[in-house]
N, C-alpha and C positions, 0 to 999 in steps of 0.2 A: 861317721855313720849319720851322724844328724845333715850333713852334707848329700850325701849320698838323698836320703830322703828328701830332701830340697830339689837336686836334680831331677830325681824322676816326678816329681809335683808338678812341676815346670815342664818338663817334657809331656806328659800331659794334660796339663793343660792347654800349653801349642798344639797337638793334634789335636783337639777337642775345638777350638777356634780353628784350627785351617779344615775341619769337617762340615765348618757347617758355612760355604764357601758362600758370594750373593749370586753366583751363578753354576749350580750345579749341572753336573755335565748327564746327560740323557742319553740314553740306548736308545739307536733307531735303526730302523731294519734295510739295511746298506742295500736290496734288492726293493724296485720300486713295483706297486701294484701294479696290475695289468689295466691297460685302458680300459671304457666299455662297450669298448669295438673289439676286443677278442673274446675268444670262448674258448675251449676245449672241448674235446668226445674222448672219454677215458672208457675203459674197459678194463675186467680186473678173469684175471685166472686165476684158479687156487693151486698147488702144487703141494709137494709132500711135506710133511711136518709143519704146518698149518705156516705155510710162505703162500705168498701169493703176486704174481707178476700182472702191474699195470702198466697199458698201453696208454697214451697219451697223445692224442694230436692236433695241431692247434687249428682252428678254423676261425674264418673270420663272420661276424654275428651281422646279420641284416638291420641294416636300419631303420629305427622306429617310426612308427607315421605321427607325425603330429596336427593332433585334432585342433581346429580354433571355432572358439564360435564367440559369436554375437550377442552381448547381453543388455 
């Protein structure tokens, strides 16, 4: 019985050391964010039983003017 407790304690200690890795795994979104030039026109329409139909169409955003001033 004593060996079983020792084995269980060593297994738990090993698991605790492995949980504190020097380079932890960080979950990232596999889909990259859209660029600032992309935009979407979306519309929604209600349906039966609290459901909605969504329609989105991609469109290109106009370039923003850049204002320069001398000071």
